[in-house]
A tleap script that builds the chain and sets N, CA, C and O, in Angstrom:
source leaprc.protein.ff14SB
mol = sequence {
  NMET TYR PHE GLY ASP LYS TYR PRO TYR ALA
  LYS ARG ILE VAL TYR THR PHE HIE MET PRO
  VAL PHE LEU ILE ILE SER GLY TYR LEU VAL
  ASN ILE HIE ASN LYS VAL LYS ASP PHE LEU
  HIE ILE ILE LEU TRP LEU PHE ILE PRO TYR
  ALA ILE MET GLU CYS GLY TYR THR VAL MET
  SER ALA VAL LEU PRO VAL ARG GLU LYS VAL
  TYR SER LEU SER ILE GLY VAL ILE ILE LYS
  ASN VAL PHE VAL SER PRO LEU GLY PRO TYR
  TRP TYR LEU GLN THR LEU ILE ILE CYS ASN
  VAL THR TYR TYR LEU TYR ILE CLYS
}
set mol.1.N position { 28.267 20.231 -7.890 }
set mol.1.CA position { 27.485 19.547 -8.902 }
set mol.1.C position { 26.977 18.231 -8.320 }
set mol.1.O position { 27.671 17.569 -7.549 }
set mol.2.N position { 25.787 17.875 -8.691 }
set mol.2.CA position { 25.164 16.631 -8.265 }
set mol.2.C position { 25.862 15.453 -8.939 }
set mol.2.O position { 26.026 15.442 -10.159 }
set mol.3.N position { 26.274 14.460 -8.146 }
set mol.3.CA position { 27.046 13.326 -8.641 }
set mol.3.C position { 26.327 12.600 -9.773 }
set mol.3.O position { 26.957 12.237 -10.767 }
set mol.4.N position { 25.008 12.381 -9.639 }
set mol.4.CA position { 24.249 11.653 -10.648 }
set mol.4.C position { 24.174 12.375 -11.983 }
set mol.4.O position { 24.048 11.738 -13.029 }
set mol.5.N position { 24.250 13.704 -11.955 }
set mol.5.CA position { 24.234 14.475 -13.198 }
set mol.5.C position { 25.574 14.386 -13.920 }
set mol.5.O position { 25.621 14.302 -15.147 }
set mol.6.N position { 26.645 14.405 -13.162 }
set mol.6.CA position { 27.962 14.399 -13.769 }
set mol.6.C position { 28.390 13.001 -14.228 }
set mol.6.O position { 29.058 12.855 -15.252 }
set mol.7.N position { 28.000 11.977 -13.464 }
set mol.7.CA position { 28.385 10.599 -13.769 }
set mol.7.C position { 27.153 9.689 -13.785 }
set mol.7.O position { 26.989 8.873 -12.877 }
set mol.8.N position { 26.294 9.808 -14.786 }
set mol.8.CA position { 25.056 9.006 -14.786 }
set mol.8.C position { 25.309 7.503 -14.886 }
set mol.8.O position { 24.550 6.718 -14.318 }
set mol.9.N position { 26.353 7.087 -15.591 }
set mol.9.CA position { 26.637 5.656 -15.715 }
set mol.9.C position { 27.077 5.079 -14.369 }
set mol.9.O position { 26.636 3.996 -13.985 }
set mol.10.N position { 27.939 5.793 -13.657 }
set mol.10.CA position { 28.381 5.340 -12.333 }
set mol.10.C position { 27.204 5.279 -11.368 }
set mol.10.O position { 27.111 4.368 -10.545 }
set mol.11.N position { 26.314 6.246 -11.474 }
set mol.11.CA position { 25.118 6.256 -10.627 }
set mol.11.C position { 24.275 5.010 -10.889 }
set mol.11.O position { 23.810 4.377 -9.940 }
set mol.12.N position { 24.069 4.648 -12.143 }
set mol.12.CA position { 23.278 3.450 -12.478 }
set mol.12.C position { 23.928 2.189 -11.936 }
set mol.12.O position { 23.235 1.298 -11.444 }
set mol.13.N position { 25.251 2.103 -12.021 }
set mol.13.CA position { 25.953 0.912 -11.524 }
set mol.13.C position { 25.794 0.805 -10.004 }
set mol.13.O position { 25.462 -0.260 -9.484 }
set mol.14.N position { 26.030 1.896 -9.306 }
set mol.14.CA position { 25.925 1.872 -7.846 }
set mol.14.C position { 24.490 1.593 -7.412 }
set mol.14.O position { 24.269 0.859 -6.449 }
set mol.15.N position { 23.519 2.166 -8.103 }
set mol.15.CA position { 22.115 1.987 -7.716 }
set mol.15.C position { 21.615 0.571 -7.983 }
set mol.15.O position { 20.559 0.198 -7.471 }
set mol.16.N position { 22.332 -0.225 -8.763 }
set mol.16.CA position { 21.876 -1.589 -9.001 }
set mol.16.C position { 22.147 -2.503 -7.816 }
set mol.16.O position { 21.506 -3.546 -7.687 }
set mol.17.N position { 23.086 -2.132 -6.945 }
set mol.17.CA position { 23.403 -3.049 -5.851 }
set mol.17.C position { 23.359 -2.433 -4.459 }
set mol.17.O position { 23.245 -3.182 -3.489 }
set mol.18.N position { 23.440 -1.141 -4.305 }
set mol.18.CA position { 23.627 -0.596 -2.963 }
set mol.18.C position { 22.417 -0.796 -2.056 }
set mol.18.O position { 22.601 -1.111 -0.880 }
set mol.19.N position { 21.207 -0.630 -2.538 }
set mol.19.CA position { 20.041 -0.845 -1.673 }
set mol.19.C position { 19.780 -2.323 -1.422 }
set mol.19.O position { 19.536 -2.690 -0.272 }
set mol.20.N position { 19.816 -3.199 -2.432 }
set mol.20.CA position { 19.633 -4.618 -2.103 }
set mol.20.C position { 20.664 -5.134 -1.104 }
set mol.20.O position { 20.317 -5.897 -0.203 }
set mol.21.N position { 21.920 -4.733 -1.247 }
set mol.21.CA position { 22.955 -5.179 -0.308 }
set mol.21.C position { 22.668 -4.625 1.089 }
set mol.21.O position { 22.788 -5.347 2.079 }
set mol.22.N position { 22.298 -3.376 1.169 }
set mol.22.CA position { 21.953 -2.765 2.458 }
set mol.22.C position { 20.813 -3.520 3.130 }
set mol.22.O position { 20.892 -3.821 4.321 }
set mol.23.N position { 19.763 -3.828 2.391 }
set mol.23.CA position { 18.613 -4.507 2.980 }
set mol.23.C position { 18.928 -5.964 3.327 }
set mol.23.O position { 18.435 -6.468 4.337 }
set mol.24.N position { 19.721 -6.637 2.530 }
set mol.24.CA position { 20.096 -8.020 2.840 }
set mol.24.C position { 20.947 -8.072 4.102 }
set mol.24.O position { 20.698 -8.896 4.982 }
set mol.25.N position { 21.935 -7.212 4.199 }
set mol.25.CA position { 22.780 -7.190 5.397 }
set mol.25.C position { 21.950 -6.805 6.620 }
set mol.25.O position { 22.098 -7.413 7.681 }
set mol.26.N position { 21.088 -5.815 6.488 }
set mol.26.CA position { 20.233 -5.408 7.594 }
set mol.26.C position { 19.288 -6.534 7.995 }
set mol.26.O position { 19.013 -6.716 9.181 }
set mol.27.N position { 18.790 -7.290 7.024 }
set mol.27.CA position { 17.914 -8.410 7.323 }
set mol.27.C position { 18.616 -9.496 8.098 }
set mol.27.O position { 18.026 -10.104 8.991 }
set mol.28.N position { 19.858 -9.747 7.773 }
set mol.28.CA position { 20.632 -10.737 8.528 }
set mol.28.C position { 20.942 -10.268 9.944 }
set mol.28.O position { 21.076 -11.085 10.855 }
set mol.29.N position { 21.054 -8.962 10.132 }
set mol.29.CA position { 21.422 -8.437 11.438 }
set mol.29.C position { 20.233 -8.138 12.351 }
set mol.29.O position { 20.424 -7.940 13.551 }
set mol.30.N position { 19.028 -8.102 11.821 }
set mol.30.CA position { 17.868 -7.827 12.668 }
set mol.30.C position { 17.599 -9.047 13.551 }
set mol.30.O position { 17.644 -10.189 13.093 }
set mol.31.N position { 17.323 -8.780 14.810 }
set mol.31.CA position { 17.065 -9.861 15.758 }
set mol.31.C position { 15.559 -10.091 15.835 }
set mol.31.O position { 14.843 -9.339 16.496 }
set mol.32.N position { 15.088 -11.121 15.165 }
set mol.32.CA position { 13.650 -11.400 15.147 }
set mol.32.C position { 13.218 -12.285 16.299 }
set mol.32.O position { 12.038 -12.615 16.417 }
set mol.33.N position { 14.150 -12.672 17.146 }
set mol.33.CA position { 13.816 -13.532 18.278 }
set mol.33.C position { 13.476 -12.715 19.522 }
set mol.33.O position { 13.256 -13.284 20.591 }
set mol.34.N position { 13.430 -11.412 19.398 }
set mol.34.CA position { 13.025 -10.555 20.507 }
set mol.34.C position { 11.532 -10.689 20.760 }
set mol.34.O position { 10.772 -11.106 19.887 }
set mol.35.N position { 11.133 -10.331 21.955 }
set mol.35.CA position { 9.709 -10.231 22.263 }
set mol.35.C position { 9.166 -9.024 21.511 }
set mol.35.O position { 9.923 -8.143 21.103 }
set mol.36.N position { 7.857 -8.991 21.334 }
set mol.36.CA position { 7.227 -7.911 20.563 }
set mol.36.C position { 7.577 -6.551 21.165 }
set mol.36.O position { 7.894 -5.617 20.428 }
set mol.37.N position { 7.526 -6.427 22.470 }
set mol.37.CA position { 7.820 -5.149 23.131 }
set mol.37.C position { 9.255 -4.695 22.826 }
set mol.37.O position { 9.489 -3.526 22.517 }
set mol.38.N position { 10.200 -5.616 22.913 }
set mol.38.CA position { 11.598 -5.267 22.636 }
set mol.38.C position { 11.807 -4.905 21.173 }
set mol.38.O position { 12.556 -3.979 20.861 }
set mol.39.N position { 11.150 -5.630 20.276 }
set mol.39.CA position { 11.278 -5.342 18.848 }
set mol.39.C position { 10.693 -3.962 18.522 }
set mol.39.O position { 11.288 -3.192 17.768 }
set mol.40.N position { 9.529 -3.657 19.095 }
set mol.40.CA position { 8.917 -2.343 18.858 }
set mol.40.C position { 9.776 -1.223 19.436 }
set mol.40.O position { 9.803 -0.119 18.892 }
set mol.41.N position { 10.467 -1.495 20.520 }
set mol.41.CA position { 11.387 -0.511 21.088 }
set mol.41.C position { 12.525 -0.215 20.101 }
set mol.41.O position { 12.911 0.940 19.921 }
set mol.42.N position { 13.048 -1.248 19.476 }
set mol.42.CA position { 14.108 -1.078 18.471 }
set mol.42.C position { 13.592 -0.270 17.279 }
set mol.42.O position { 14.267 0.639 16.796 }
set mol.43.N position { 12.393 -0.609 16.814 }
set mol.43.CA position { 11.801 0.112 15.679 }
set mol.43.C position { 11.546 1.566 16.043 }
set mol.43.O position { 11.751 2.460 15.222 }
set mol.44.N position { 11.100 1.806 17.267 }
set mol.44.CA position { 10.878 3.189 17.716 }
set mol.44.C position { 12.173 3.982 17.682 }
set mol.44.O position { 12.173 5.150 17.293 }
set mol.45.N position { 13.285 3.360 18.086 }
set mol.45.CA position { 14.570 4.052 18.080 }
set mol.45.C position { 15.129 4.244 16.678 }
set mol.45.O position { 16.049 5.039 16.488 }
set mol.46.N position { 14.598 3.540 15.702 }
set mol.46.CA position { 14.896 3.852 14.301 }
set mol.46.C position { 13.976 4.954 13.795 }
set mol.46.O position { 14.400 5.834 13.045 }
set mol.47.N position { 12.704 4.900 14.216 }
set mol.47.CA position { 11.712 5.834 13.695 }
set mol.47.C position { 11.924 7.260 14.206 }
set mol.47.O position { 11.758 8.214 13.446 }
set mol.48.N position { 12.282 7.418 15.463 }
set mol.48.CA position { 12.404 8.773 16.032 }
set mol.48.C position { 13.446 9.615 15.282 }
set mol.48.O position { 13.115 10.721 14.855 }
set mol.49.N position { 14.691 9.145 15.100 }
set mol.49.CA position { 15.639 9.971 14.335 }
set mol.49.C position { 15.200 10.183 12.888 }
set mol.49.O position { 15.398 11.256 12.318 }
set mol.50.N position { 14.592 9.127 12.292 }
set mol.50.CA position { 14.099 9.266 10.926 }
set mol.50.C position { 13.048 10.366 10.852 }
set mol.50.O position { 13.123 11.232 9.981 }
set mol.51.N position { 12.067 10.343 11.755 }
set mol.51.CA position { 10.983 11.330 11.716 }
set mol.51.C position { 11.515 12.740 11.950 }
set mol.51.O position { 11.081 13.683 11.288 }
set mol.52.N position { 12.446 12.893 12.883 }
set mol.52.CA position { 13.018 14.216 13.161 }
set mol.52.C position { 13.764 14.741 11.925 }
set mol.52.O position { 13.582 15.891 11.525 }
set mol.53.N position { 14.592 13.899 11.337 }
set mol.53.CA position { 15.368 14.339 10.179 }
set mol.53.C position { 14.474 14.595 8.960 }
set mol.53.O position { 14.708 15.542 8.209 }
set mol.54.N position { 13.463 13.765 8.764 }
set mol.54.CA position { 12.553 13.960 7.625 }
set mol.54.C position { 11.732 15.230 7.801 }
set mol.54.O position { 11.509 15.960 6.836 }
set mol.55.N position { 11.281 15.501 9.022 }
set mol.55.CA position { 10.550 16.756 9.278 }
set mol.55.C position { 11.449 17.958 9.002 }
set mol.55.O position { 11.026 18.927 8.372 }
set mol.56.N position { 12.684 17.889 9.475 }
set mol.56.CA position { 13.627 18.980 9.227 }
set mol.56.C position { 13.912 19.168 7.750 }
set mol.56.O position { 13.981 20.297 7.264 }
set mol.57.N position { 14.079 18.067 7.035 }
set mol.57.CA position { 14.351 18.162 5.606 }
set mol.57.C position { 13.147 18.743 4.859 }
set mol.57.O position { 13.312 19.532 3.928 }
set mol.58.N position { 11.948 18.354 5.267 }
set mol.58.CA position { 10.747 18.878 4.621 }
set mol.58.C position { 10.614 20.380 4.851 }
set mol.58.O position { 10.309 21.129 3.923 }
set mol.59.N position { 10.842 20.817 6.082 }
set mol.59.CA position { 10.769 22.251 6.391 }
set mol.59.C position { 11.843 23.011 5.617 }
set mol.59.O position { 11.564 24.067 5.048 }
set mol.60.N position { 13.061 22.486 5.589 }
set mol.60.CA position { 14.135 23.158 4.864 }
set mol.60.C position { 13.892 23.156 3.352 }
set mol.60.O position { 14.346 24.059 2.650 }
set mol.61.N position { 13.179 22.145 2.852 }
set mol.61.CA position { 12.865 22.099 1.422 }
set mol.61.C position { 11.882 23.192 1.035 }
set mol.61.O position { 11.808 23.583 -0.130 }
set mol.62.N position { 11.141 23.677 1.993 }
set mol.62.CA position { 10.230 24.792 1.718 }
set mol.62.C position { 10.971 26.120 1.700 }
set mol.62.O position { 10.482 27.096 1.132 }
set mol.63.N position { 12.149 26.163 2.318 }
set mol.63.CA position { 12.894 27.416 2.445 }
set mol.63.C position { 14.073 27.488 1.478 }
set mol.63.O position { 14.309 28.522 0.853 }
set mol.64.N position { 14.804 26.398 1.360 }
set mol.64.CA position { 16.037 26.397 0.572 }
set mol.64.C position { 15.803 25.934 -0.865 }
set mol.64.O position { 14.816 25.251 -1.139 }
set mol.65.N position { 16.690 26.295 -1.776 }
set mol.65.CA position { 16.565 25.838 -3.164 }
set mol.65.C position { 17.109 24.415 -3.331 }
set mol.65.O position { 18.315 24.224 -3.490 }
set mol.66.N position { 16.229 23.433 -3.294 }
set mol.66.CA position { 16.608 22.033 -3.463 }
set mol.66.C position { 15.825 21.439 -4.624 }
set mol.66.O position { 14.884 22.053 -5.126 }
set mol.67.N position { 16.213 20.248 -5.046 }
set mol.67.CA position { 15.540 19.594 -6.176 }
set mol.67.C position { 14.084 19.258 -5.866 }
set mol.67.O position { 13.201 19.469 -6.698 }
set mol.68.N position { 13.842 18.739 -4.679 }
set mol.68.CA position { 12.486 18.321 -4.293 }
set mol.68.C position { 11.843 19.433 -3.472 }
set mol.68.O position { 11.668 19.289 -2.263 }
set mol.69.N position { 11.498 20.519 -4.109 }
set mol.69.CA position { 10.980 21.712 -3.445 }
set mol.69.C position { 9.592 21.456 -2.888 }
set mol.69.O position { 8.753 20.844 -3.548 }
set mol.70.N position { 9.353 21.926 -1.667 }
set mol.70.CA position { 8.028 21.907 -1.051 }
set mol.70.C position { 7.467 23.309 -1.219 }
set mol.70.O position { 8.017 24.277 -0.693 }
set mol.71.N position { 6.364 23.412 -1.958 }
set mol.71.CA position { 5.817 24.736 -2.277 }
set mol.71.C position { 4.791 25.217 -1.259 }
set mol.71.O position { 4.638 26.422 -1.065 }
set mol.72.N position { 4.086 24.296 -0.607 }
set mol.72.CA position { 3.125 24.711 0.415 }
set mol.72.C position { 3.330 23.814 1.631 }
set mol.72.O position { 2.926 22.651 1.636 }
set mol.73.N position { 3.952 24.364 2.644 }
set mol.73.CA position { 4.275 23.619 3.848 }
set mol.73.C position { 3.065 23.567 4.772 }
set mol.73.O position { 2.474 24.600 5.088 }
set mol.74.N position { 2.701 22.371 5.201 }
set mol.74.CA position { 1.609 22.190 6.154 }
set mol.74.C position { 1.870 20.921 6.955 }
set mol.74.O position { 2.766 20.142 6.629 }
set mol.75.N position { 1.092 20.725 7.989 }
set mol.75.CA position { 1.221 19.515 8.805 }
set mol.75.C position { 0.925 18.288 7.949 }
set mol.75.O position { 1.587 17.262 8.103 }
set mol.76.N position { -0.052 18.373 7.054 }
set mol.76.CA position { -0.377 17.259 6.170 }
set mol.76.C position { 0.774 16.871 5.269 }
set mol.76.O position { 1.017 15.687 5.039 }
set mol.77.N position { 1.484 17.863 4.759 }
set mol.77.CA position { 2.646 17.592 3.897 }
set mol.77.C position { 3.748 16.913 4.709 }
set mol.77.O position { 4.385 15.975 4.230 }
set mol.78.N position { 3.971 17.379 5.923 }
set mol.78.CA position { 5.007 16.771 6.771 }
set mol.78.C position { 4.633 15.330 7.098 }
set mol.78.O position { 5.481 14.442 7.017 }
set mol.79.N position { 3.379 15.084 7.466 }
set mol.79.CA position { 2.928 13.725 7.788 }
set mol.79.C position { 3.047 12.821 6.573 }
set mol.79.O position { 3.482 11.675 6.689 }
set mol.80.N position { 2.661 13.330 5.404 }
set mol.80.CA position { 2.782 12.541 4.166 }
set mol.80.C position { 4.238 12.195 3.889 }
set mol.80.O position { 4.541 11.069 3.497 }
set mol.81.N position { 5.141 13.149 4.087 }
set mol.81.CA position { 6.557 12.903 3.812 }
set mol.81.C position { 7.177 11.946 4.826 }
set mol.81.O position { 8.095 11.203 4.479 }
set mol.82.N position { 6.709 11.946 6.048 }
set mol.82.CA position { 7.252 11.038 7.059 }
set mol.82.C position { 6.726 9.621 6.857 }
set mol.82.O position { 7.490 8.661 6.952 }
set mol.83.N position { 5.428 9.477 6.580 }
set mol.83.CA position { 4.822 8.149 6.561 }
set mol.83.C position { 4.634 7.534 5.172 }
set mol.83.O position { 4.579 6.310 5.050 }
set mol.84.N position { 4.535 8.353 4.129 }
set mol.84.CA position { 4.208 7.813 2.805 }
set mol.84.C position { 5.351 7.957 1.818 }
set mol.84.O position { 5.843 6.960 1.290 }
set mol.85.N position { 5.774 9.165 1.568 }
set mol.85.CA position { 6.785 9.394 0.523 }
set mol.85.C position { 7.851 10.367 1.015 }
set mol.85.O position { 7.721 11.578 0.832 }
set mol.86.N position { 8.902 9.843 1.635 }
set mol.86.CA position { 9.943 10.720 2.170 }
set mol.86.C position { 10.708 11.467 1.084 }
set mol.86.O position { 10.887 10.981 -0.032 }
set mol.87.N position { 11.148 12.653 1.448 }
set mol.87.CA position { 11.984 13.461 0.567 }
set mol.87.C position { 13.443 13.229 0.924 }
set mol.87.O position { 13.774 12.815 2.035 }
set mol.88.N position { 14.281 13.499 -0.018 }
set mol.88.CA position { 15.698 13.541 0.262 }
set mol.88.C position { 16.344 12.235 0.672 }
set mol.88.O position { 15.919 11.161 0.247 }
set mol.89.N position { 17.379 12.330 1.503 }
set mol.89.CA position { 18.244 11.181 1.748 }
set mol.89.C position { 17.786 10.224 2.841 }
set mol.89.O position { 18.519 9.288 3.159 }
set mol.90.N position { 16.619 10.413 3.427 }
set mol.90.CA position { 16.227 9.587 4.570 }
set mol.90.C position { 15.256 8.478 4.217 }
set mol.90.O position { 14.764 7.793 5.114 }
set mol.91.N position { 14.965 8.282 2.949 }
set mol.91.CA position { 14.017 7.244 2.546 }
set mol.91.C position { 14.498 5.853 2.905 }
set mol.91.O position { 13.682 4.959 3.128 }
set mol.92.N position { 15.804 5.650 2.965 }
set mol.92.CA position { 16.321 4.317 3.275 }
set mol.92.C position { 15.969 3.895 4.697 }
set mol.92.O position { 15.803 2.703 4.953 }
set mol.93.N position { 15.851 4.846 5.635 }
set mol.93.CA position { 15.440 4.489 6.990 }
set mol.93.C position { 13.985 4.028 7.017 }
set mol.93.O position { 13.644 3.083 7.729 }
set mol.94.N position { 13.128 4.694 6.243 }
set mol.94.CA position { 11.740 4.252 6.154 }
set mol.94.C position { 11.682 2.847 5.547 }
set mol.94.O position { 10.930 1.998 6.025 }
set mol.95.N position { 12.454 2.606 4.518 }
set mol.95.CA position { 12.500 1.285 3.891 }
set mol.95.C position { 13.011 0.239 4.877 }
set mol.95.O position { 12.476 -0.869 4.930 }
set mol.96.N position { 14.029 0.569 5.651 }
set mol.96.CA position { 14.563 -0.349 6.649 }
set mol.96.C position { 13.508 -0.685 7.696 }
set mol.96.O position { 13.365 -1.847 8.076 }
set mol.97.N position { 12.776 0.303 8.162 }
set mol.97.CA position { 11.728 0.068 9.159 }
set mol.97.C position { 10.646 -0.837 8.587 }
set mol.97.O position { 10.224 -1.790 9.241 }
set mol.98.N position { 10.196 -0.546 7.374 }
set mol.98.CA position { 9.150 -1.362 6.744 }
set mol.98.C position { 9.624 -2.792 6.541 }
set mol.98.O position { 8.883 -3.736 6.816 }
set mol.99.N position { 10.841 -2.961 6.067 }
set mol.99.CA position { 11.373 -4.318 5.845 }
set mol.99.C position { 11.539 -5.076 7.155 }
set mol.99.O position { 11.204 -6.259 7.224 }
set mol.100.N position { 12.049 -4.420 8.195 }
set mol.100.CA position { 12.206 -5.092 9.478 }
set mol.100.C position { 10.870 -5.522 10.066 }
set mol.100.O position { 10.742 -6.643 10.556 }
set mol.101.N position { 9.877 -4.645 10.021 }
set mol.101.CA position { 8.552 -4.987 10.555 }
set mol.101.C position { 7.931 -6.112 9.738 }
set mol.101.O position { 7.354 -7.038 10.309 }
set mol.102.N position { 8.035 -6.050 8.423 }
set mol.102.CA position { 7.481 -7.097 7.567 }
set mol.102.C position { 8.170 -8.435 7.839 }
set mol.102.O position { 7.503 -9.466 7.926 }
set mol.103.N position { 9.470 -8.428 7.972 }
set mol.103.CA position { 10.221 -9.646 8.258 }
set mol.103.C position { 9.831 -10.220 9.621 }
set mol.103.O position { 9.645 -11.429 9.758 }
set mol.104.N position { 9.708 -9.360 10.615 }
set mol.104.CA position { 9.329 -9.798 11.959 }
set mol.104.C position { 7.935 -10.420 11.955 }
set mol.104.O position { 7.720 -11.471 12.559 }
set mol.105.N position { 6.985 -9.772 11.273 }
set mol.105.CA position { 5.615 -10.294 11.221 }
set mol.105.C position { 5.544 -11.597 10.418 }
set mol.105.O position { 4.767 -12.491 10.752 }
set mol.106.N position { 6.342 -11.701 9.379 }
set mol.106.CA position { 6.352 -12.903 8.558 }
set mol.106.C position { 6.889 -14.097 9.341 }
set mol.106.O position { 6.340 -15.195 9.255 }
set mol.107.N position { 7.948 -13.887 10.095 }
set mol.107.CA position { 8.563 -14.975 10.861 }
set mol.107.C position { 7.704 -15.356 12.053 }
set mol.107.O position { 7.588 -16.536 12.386 }
set mol.108.N position { 7.114 -14.387 12.684 }
set mol.108.CA position { 6.279 -14.671 13.858 }
set mol.108.C position { 4.963 -15.219 13.384 }
set mol.108.O position { 4.095 -15.532 14.199 }
savepdb mol mol.pdb
quit
């Protein structure tokens, strides 16, 4: 059974703090004093596993019975899910990448 369905109140409580805390801690740990090349290398090493896992999740969503079903699998759908609206549990990596890049550009 899906945890959020069985315990909706607990889900609401956890969802009020888990992402802000994750992003705040990640923001404190990101090294913005790197050169642009080094920073982009770090972002690339976050993006590659994210893109691989998101592509796999999108393909599996077209085959397996999941909540976020993909009904017509195409390269456009995969690109949209990787860059715009991720499916499943990997959206936090996209958010982390966006926040790190935004923070780096803001400070620089």
